[in-house]
N, C-alpha and C positions, 0 to 999 in steps of 0.2 A: 406680160408677163404673173407666170399661173403662180398661184396663192399653193404652196406649199399644200398638198393634202395629210391630213390626218384623218388616218383612219378611226373607226370607233375600239378598236378593242385599244388602240392608244390610248385615247382619256382615259378606260376603265383600268387600264392594266394595271399588274403590281408586280414590281420586280423585288427579286430575295437575294440579300446576301446572305453568307452564316460569317460569324463572327468564334475564335477559341478564348474563351475567358475563365480561366481556371479548371482546365480541360471541360465541360462544358458547355453546347454546339448553343448560338440562340439565334434565332431567327428572327432577321430584321427587315420590317415589308416598308420596303418607302415605293411611293404612286409618283408616277411621272406627272409634272405636269403638263395642261394644252399648252400654256404657251411661257415663255420663256421670261415669268413675272414671280419674282419671290420678297416674301417680306417680310418685316420687324416692327415688332408695336403698330400694326398701322401703312408705314415708312417702305418705301419698295428702299429695296438692299441692293438693285442692278446698277451699274456706274461702267461707262467706260468714253464718259468725253473724249479723253485722251486721242487712242482709237481715233472716233468719228474727225477727229481734228486731224489728226496722221494722212487717214485715207482721204481731208478734204483738202489736204495741203499739196498731196500728192498730181488731185483731180488738175487742182489746175496748174499745178508744173506742168503735166504731160499736155496740156491747154498750148503752155508758152510756149514749149523745146517746138509749136508748129506756127509759130510768130516771128517774122525775118525782122521785124524790130527791136526786135530782146536782142538783151546783151549779154555776156558775158557773165560781167556783173549779176544782170536780175537775176538769174538763171541759180545760178551760185547762191543769192538768196536767201529765196523759194526752196532750190535742196538742204541747204543748213539756216535754215532759217536763224536768228538772234529775238530774244523777247525787244519789242517795239518799234524793228524793224520795219517799213512799211512795205514788203516783198511782196503782201498781194492784196489784190482787192477786195478782202473781207477782212473786215478793222477787227475781228473778233482771232481772227488767224494773226493778224499782225500781234494782238497782247499776246498771242500767246506764246510761252517758256518753249513748245514741245518743236522739236526741229524731224526732217525726213533723215536726213545726214546721219544724228544720231543713233537710231534704232534701227539701221541697214547691217549689216552681219554682228549681231549685238546680239544676241543671244548667250542667256546663259550656260546651255550647256556645249553647245559650240566653236566659241568667240571668246570666253570668257579666262581662258587660258590659252588660248590662241592669237595675242592683238595684232600680229604679226601681219596674218593672212586675214583678219577683218578690217587693219591697215587696207590689204589691197585691192580687196573688193570693194569700199568707200572712193580709195581711186579709181577704181575701172568707174565708174557711174562719172564720179569729176569726168574722169577722163570721155564719156558719150558727149558730156554736157557740152564741155567744150567743142570739140573736135563737129557735135552740130554746131554752135555758137559763131566760131571762127572759122571752118571749112565752109558747113551745109549754106545755112546764112548768106551771104557776102555769094554764094553761086547759084541766088535762091530762082535766077530764070533764066541761067543757063542751059543747056541740054548736058545732060549728065551723059559718062563714055565709060569705059574703059580704065582706073583711077585719076576721074576727074569728077569730081560733087556736081551737083546738080539734078532737071529737074526728065523726070520722065510721065508718058499721059497713058494710060495702060487704053486695051484692045476696043477698039470702039467708039473712040469719045472718053472714054471714062475719067476716073480719079487719076490727077495726079500726086506723084509720089516722087519725096524728095532727099535725096538718100545721095553718103558721099561717096568718094571713091573708089568703095568695094562692096556698092552697092545695099548697108546698110540703110536701114531707116531707122534712123536713130532714134527717131521719139517713142519709136512700137519699141528697141531693146531698151529704152531707158523704166518705159511703160510696162514690159511683161520682166524685168527683172526686177522691180521693187516686188512682185506679182510672190517670187520666192527670197527674198532680199530684208526684204520688212515682212507681210508679212504671213506668209510662209514661217520664215524664222523663227515669228519673234510667238505666232500658235504656239506648232510644233517644239519647239528648243528652246520655248521660256516660259512663257507663264502657265504652260501643263504637264512644265517639269515636274517632277519632286524639288528640286532642289529651288526651285522657286516658292512654287507652296508649299513646303514644310519648310521653310526658310527660318532657322531662329525657334523664335517662339510662338512662327506661327497656328501649328497643331496642335498647342497646350491653350493658345488664347481658342481656338473653334470652337475648339469642346466644352470652354467655360462661355461662348462669346460676349468672349472680351473683341468691341468693336475698335475700327480706329479712333483716335482725336475727332470728333465731332462729326462722324460717320454713324451712318445707320448699320455700316455692314461690317465684318471680319477681314483682315487680312487676305487670306484665304480666300473668300467669296468674289475678291477683289480682284484679286489676280485670274481666273476664273473665267468671271466677267470683261479682263480685260482682252483673252484669248478667243473669245468671243464678239469683242467687239473686231480685231483686226478681221470678221469674216463681215458681220454682218451692222458694223456702227455708221453704215451712211441710208441705214431700209429707212422709212417714214415709221415701221413702227416692228422694233428688232424680237419684237416679243414671240413676233408671230410674221415672218419674212415672207418676202413677193421672192425673193433673190432679180437679176441685172439692175440693184439699186447702184453699182459705181460700175469704171471699168476697169479692175480687181478683180481675185478672189473670189467675189460675190460674185461675181459677171460670169467667171470663167467655171465655175461651178456649176451653174445656171445652166452652158453650154452644154454641160455634161449631164448634168438631168434631164435636159431634150433631148440625151444620144441616145435609142433605144437599147445600145448594149452598155448603157452608164445609167440608163433611169433604175431612181431612189436611191443614190448618193446625198441627195442634196436632203434625201427626209431619215437615215442614216445617224447623216451627221450631225439632223439640228438636234432628233433625242437625245445621240449621246452625250450634247454639249447638255441639253434638258438633266437628264440622268447624271449625272455628276455634277450638276451643280446643286440637286439634291441631295446628294449624295455627301456634298457637303456637308449641308448646314445638317442631315443627320449623321455626321460624322462616320460617315463609312466611306475609309481611305479607299481598301481595298474597289469597292467598287465604283469610285472615282477615278483610279487610277486606270480597273479596264478599260471606263468610258474612254478617258487622254488616248489610250492607244487603238481606240474604235477609229477617232478622230485624225489623229496623222496616218493611219494607211489610206486610210478616204480620204483628206487634204492633197495627200502625197500625188494623189493620180493626177490630182487636174494638174500642171505642170505638165508628169509624163504625156497624158492620153492627147496635150493642145501642142506639147513640144512634134511628137509624131503624128499630129493631123499637117498642123503649117507645113512640116517637111515636104509631106503628097501633094498636096496643093500646090507646095511651090513646084516641085519638079513634073505636075501635072503643067501649069504654064510654060512652066519652061520651057515643054516637049512640044505648046501651042505655041512659040516667039510669043507670045505676050510677057514680057520680062519685067515690066513695071510693075504687074499684077506678078511676077514670080518672087522681086524681091521685098514686097509688099509683104505677103505670103512666107520666105523667107524666116525677115524680121522679126515677123514674130513669133516664129517656131527656135531663132537666136536666143530671145531672153527667156524662148519659157527650158532648155536646154541651158544654160546661164541658173536658172533657178532654181533646176535639179536638185543642186549642192546643198538645199536647205529641207529636202521632202528627211521621213524621218520612217524609218523603216520600223513597224514597232518591236517593241519586249528588247529592243535593244539600242545603242546608243552612236549608231553611224543611217548617215544615208545613204540610198539608194545609187547613189552616185558621188562622187569621191568630187571634190576641189580637185585633184591630180585628173581625173577622168575627165570630169566638166572643160575643162581648161585645153586636154587634147583634142577635146569634141569643137571648142575656140577655135583654136588654133587650126585647125583642118579645114574650117568652112572660112577660115582671113586667109589664107594663104596666096602666093599672088594679087590677082583681083578682084580675093575674097568672092561671095557673089555671080557676079560675072565668069568665074570659069568654075565655078562650082558643079560637080556632073552627077546625072539620075543617080547610077550607083554607088555614090557617094551617100547622098539622103536617104535611098535604102538603107542601107548598111546600118546606116548610126539608128533607122527610125526602126529595125529591127533587132538592137543590142536594149533601144532602148523598152520597147514591147514585152521583149525577154523576159530582163528583169520587172518589169512590174503584171507580168503574166498575164498579159494580154495583147490580143493581134494589132497588124501593124491593119486590117483590115475595116478591125471596127472602130481605130479610130478615125479612121476617114469620114 
């Protein structure tokens, strides 16, 4: 995992923002920190423990979905953890009052006024977990076929893939779905939203450095940090992330960074997080919001690029006759397509793809025997439509 490069010009740069006060333009200079480190009275003001906890819970759930001895109740317990229940191998996770399910499709901007859709999305995850436990696990040793769950081995003695009757590798569907439904939604549509950052007296308190009871940070500072945590919360040293620290958004941002067509995206996102946080300290909310828009645009690309990448990889494997490999790739693509409804077009209140558009893709990929029946033409059409919406080419995502 390579460390995100920090250029000397970034270290020395001064960023400027103008605000109007009684028709007088006041120039405010804000220096971007070298690392994501902020202090008040010698004490760190950065805290995103809740996000680190949920990422760890999701990691353990992803692993548990590949252990056929687990019951549906055990998997449900990991997804919808209740404080004190022994759902995890980690005692700190068991003691936590956090859960994954409570934050899926739970952003202020997208779901506070649409409880019905939020419930439907949560139920999608419930159904995938149930299918894995009650359909795939009991057929763990059977050979899969169209309409029948079981296992298939990749060509040349490769990995064994465990799939449902439609060819869906459900552990991949859940994991990639969480990249959108949990991480992306909470970052872009919740914690970076002015509705959350400026809620109640947050702006007044931030202007006056009024911190939360018993804490070193203002509420606005903390909300921004919580957005940061859903991306970098599993890092050993999040102040200078190296990426590849988890199996979720952090990992797939790294995948884009290592693609020459998208290289530089990781630095762009990290710089925007740092400068936005510095802007909060400096009480420059226009600059803060400008950085949020940069983050929204660039993190939205992750699900889009990887969706196209995996659809195209699956098409190649279908043409080669390696159905186990194809189903693996397509399952990842399926999860990233599902995640598109949680993206955010900058300077708008809408995703790049609506829930209805995503649902249409999911229905198309699920009809009949699902991946057993899908055609290369269908995969190309979906890929081209996604790439066009995000203004990149299908070839760039390969």
